[in-house]
C-alpha atoms as an extended CHARMM CRD file, in Angstrom:
* protein
*
        79  EXT
         1         1  UNK       CA            109.6320000000      101.0930000000      128.3500000000  PROA      1               0.0000000000
         2         2  UNK       CA            107.8620000000       98.3860000000      126.3680000000  PROA      2               0.0000000000
         3         3  UNK       CA            107.7490000000       99.5510000000      122.7480000000  PROA      3               0.0000000000
         4         4  UNK       CA            105.8180000000       97.9030000000      119.9300000000  PROA      4               0.0000000000
         5         5  UNK       CA            106.6810000000       99.0780000000      116.4230000000  PROA      5               0.0000000000
         6         6  UNK       CA            104.4270000000       98.0850000000      113.5090000000  PROA      6               0.0000000000
         7         7  UNK       CA            105.5430000000       98.6810000000      109.9160000000  PROA      7               0.0000000000
         8         8  UNK       CA            102.7380000000       99.0150000000      107.3420000000  PROA      8               0.0000000000
         9         9  UNK       CA            103.1270000000       99.2080000000      103.5510000000  PROA      9               0.0000000000
        10        10  UNK       CA            101.2710000000      102.0350000000      101.8200000000  PROA      10              0.0000000000
        11        11  UNK       CA            102.6720000000      101.4450000000       98.3620000000  PROA      11              0.0000000000
        12        12  UNK       CA            104.5950000000       98.4900000000       96.9910000000  PROA      12              0.0000000000
        13        13  UNK       CA            104.3560000000       96.1860000000       93.9900000000  PROA      13              0.0000000000
        14        14  UNK       CA            104.9870000000       93.2340000000       96.3390000000  PROA      14              0.0000000000
        15        15  UNK       CA            102.4530000000       94.0670000000       99.0740000000  PROA      15              0.0000000000
        16        16  UNK       CA             98.8410000000       95.2580000000       99.1250000000  PROA      16              0.0000000000
        17        17  UNK       CA             97.9010000000       98.6480000000      100.5600000000  PROA      17              0.0000000000
        18        18  UNK       CA             97.7980000000       98.4390000000      104.3460000000  PROA      18              0.0000000000
        19        19  UNK       CA             99.7180000000       95.1580000000      104.5390000000  PROA      19              0.0000000000
        20        20  UNK       CA            101.5650000000       94.7960000000      107.8500000000  PROA      20              0.0000000000
        21        21  UNK       CA            105.1760000000       94.0950000000      106.9030000000  PROA      21              0.0000000000
        22        22  UNK       CA            106.3670000000       93.1790000000      110.3600000000  PROA      22              0.0000000000
        23        23  UNK       CA            106.0950000000       94.0500000000      114.0360000000  PROA      23              0.0000000000
        24        24  UNK       CA            108.8050000000       94.2000000000      116.6560000000  PROA      24              0.0000000000
        25        25  UNK       CA            108.6440000000       94.4530000000      120.4310000000  PROA      25              0.0000000000
        26        26  UNK       CA            111.5310000000       96.3060000000      122.0380000000  PROA      26              0.0000000000
        27        27  UNK       CA            112.5650000000       97.6930000000      125.3820000000  PROA      27              0.0000000000
        28        28  UNK       CA            113.3410000000      101.3310000000      124.4830000000  PROA      28              0.0000000000
        29        29  UNK       CA            113.3790000000      104.8190000000      125.9180000000  PROA      29              0.0000000000
        30        30  UNK       CA            110.6330000000      107.3540000000      125.2490000000  PROA      30              0.0000000000
        31        31  UNK       CA            112.7030000000      109.0920000000      122.5460000000  PROA      31              0.0000000000
        32        32  UNK       CA            112.7800000000      106.0220000000      120.2700000000  PROA      32              0.0000000000
        33        33  UNK       CA            110.0560000000      107.5790000000      118.0780000000  PROA      33              0.0000000000
        34        34  UNK       CA            112.4630000000      110.3350000000      117.0230000000  PROA      34              0.0000000000
        35        35  UNK       CA            115.2580000000      107.8290000000      116.3300000000  PROA      35              0.0000000000
        36        36  UNK       CA            113.3880000000      105.6680000000      113.7920000000  PROA      36              0.0000000000
        37        37  UNK       CA            115.3600000000      105.8650000000      110.5220000000  PROA      37              0.0000000000
        38        38  UNK       CA            113.8420000000      107.4520000000      107.4110000000  PROA      38              0.0000000000
        39        39  UNK       CA            114.5760000000      104.3100000000      105.3470000000  PROA      39              0.0000000000
        40        40  UNK       CA            114.2500000000      100.6530000000      106.3310000000  PROA      40              0.0000000000
        41        41  UNK       CA            115.0660000000       97.3590000000      104.6320000000  PROA      41              0.0000000000
        42        42  UNK       CA            112.7770000000       94.3290000000      104.8240000000  PROA      42              0.0000000000
        43        43  UNK       CA            113.1880000000       91.0850000000      102.8470000000  PROA      43              0.0000000000
        44        44  UNK       CA            115.7840000000       92.6880000000      100.5400000000  PROA      44              0.0000000000
        45        45  UNK       CA            113.4360000000       95.5850000000       99.6890000000  PROA      45              0.0000000000
        46        46  UNK       CA            114.0130000000       99.2460000000      100.5450000000  PROA      46              0.0000000000
        47        47  UNK       CA            111.2070000000      101.3040000000      102.0890000000  PROA      47              0.0000000000
        48        48  UNK       CA            110.9560000000      105.0180000000      102.8120000000  PROA      48              0.0000000000
        49        49  UNK       CA            109.0930000000      106.1310000000      105.9320000000  PROA      49              0.0000000000
        50        50  UNK       CA            106.0730000000      108.2150000000      104.8960000000  PROA      50              0.0000000000
        51        51  UNK       CA            104.6130000000      108.8190000000      108.3660000000  PROA      51              0.0000000000
        52        52  UNK       CA            104.8730000000      107.7630000000      112.0150000000  PROA      52              0.0000000000
        53        53  UNK       CA            102.2050000000      107.6720000000      114.7240000000  PROA      53              0.0000000000
        54        54  UNK       CA            102.8990000000      107.3830000000      118.4370000000  PROA      54              0.0000000000
        55        55  UNK       CA            100.5400000000      106.2290000000      121.2030000000  PROA      55              0.0000000000
        56        56  UNK       CA            101.6810000000      106.0830000000      124.8240000000  PROA      56              0.0000000000
        57        57  UNK       CA             99.9240000000      104.2770000000      127.6360000000  PROA      57              0.0000000000
        58        58  UNK       CA            100.5510000000      104.6560000000      131.3590000000  PROA      58              0.0000000000
        59        59  UNK       CA             98.8600000000      102.4700000000      133.9680000000  PROA      59              0.0000000000
        60        60  UNK       CA             99.2160000000      104.1700000000      137.3430000000  PROA      60              0.0000000000
        61        61  UNK       CA             98.2100000000      101.2240000000      139.5370000000  PROA      61              0.0000000000
        62        62  UNK       CA            100.8700000000       98.9740000000      137.9960000000  PROA      62              0.0000000000
        63        63  UNK       CA            103.4270000000      101.7220000000      137.2550000000  PROA      63              0.0000000000
        64        64  UNK       CA            103.5500000000      100.3510000000      133.7350000000  PROA      64              0.0000000000
        65        65  UNK       CA            104.3590000000      102.4100000000      130.6540000000  PROA      65              0.0000000000
        66        66  UNK       CA            104.2170000000      101.3130000000      127.0540000000  PROA      66              0.0000000000
        67        67  UNK       CA            104.2320000000      102.9110000000      123.6470000000  PROA      67              0.0000000000
        68        68  UNK       CA            103.0010000000      101.7740000000      120.2640000000  PROA      68              0.0000000000
        69        69  UNK       CA            104.4990000000      103.2350000000      117.1110000000  PROA      69              0.0000000000
        70        70  UNK       CA            102.9420000000      102.7270000000      113.6910000000  PROA      70              0.0000000000
        71        71  UNK       CA            105.3380000000      103.3890000000      110.8210000000  PROA      71              0.0000000000
        72        72  UNK       CA            103.7980000000      103.7140000000      107.3490000000  PROA      72              0.0000000000
        73        73  UNK       CA            106.2110000000      103.0890000000      104.5030000000  PROA      73              0.0000000000
        74        74  UNK       CA            106.3830000000      103.1280000000      100.7100000000  PROA      74              0.0000000000
        75        75  UNK       CA            108.6540000000      100.9690000000       98.5770000000  PROA      75              0.0000000000
        76        76  UNK       CA            111.4970000000      102.7120000000       96.7870000000  PROA      76              0.0000000000
        77        77  UNK       CA            113.2480000000      101.4880000000       93.6540000000  PROA      77              0.0000000000
        78        78  UNK       CA            116.8290000000      100.3360000000       93.9810000000  PROA      78              0.0000000000
        79        79  UNK       CA            119.3570000000      102.8180000000       92.6390000000  PROA      79              0.0000000000
């Protein structure tokens, strides 16, 4: 299923509130939402997932399914 994942920064000294870090388009199964890791790395910075939102769309005439996942993250200090 077509899957679009958008990562948004909620708190970071390098990015403003609500800044879209990056977006990726994948071909994934419907359980991908549950498999998103709790920590991600982007441009040598570590982020912790604060929340995830899932929207699924199904078009019956075209037999097309897609899902959009919005992942909100906060920056974490390096240990």
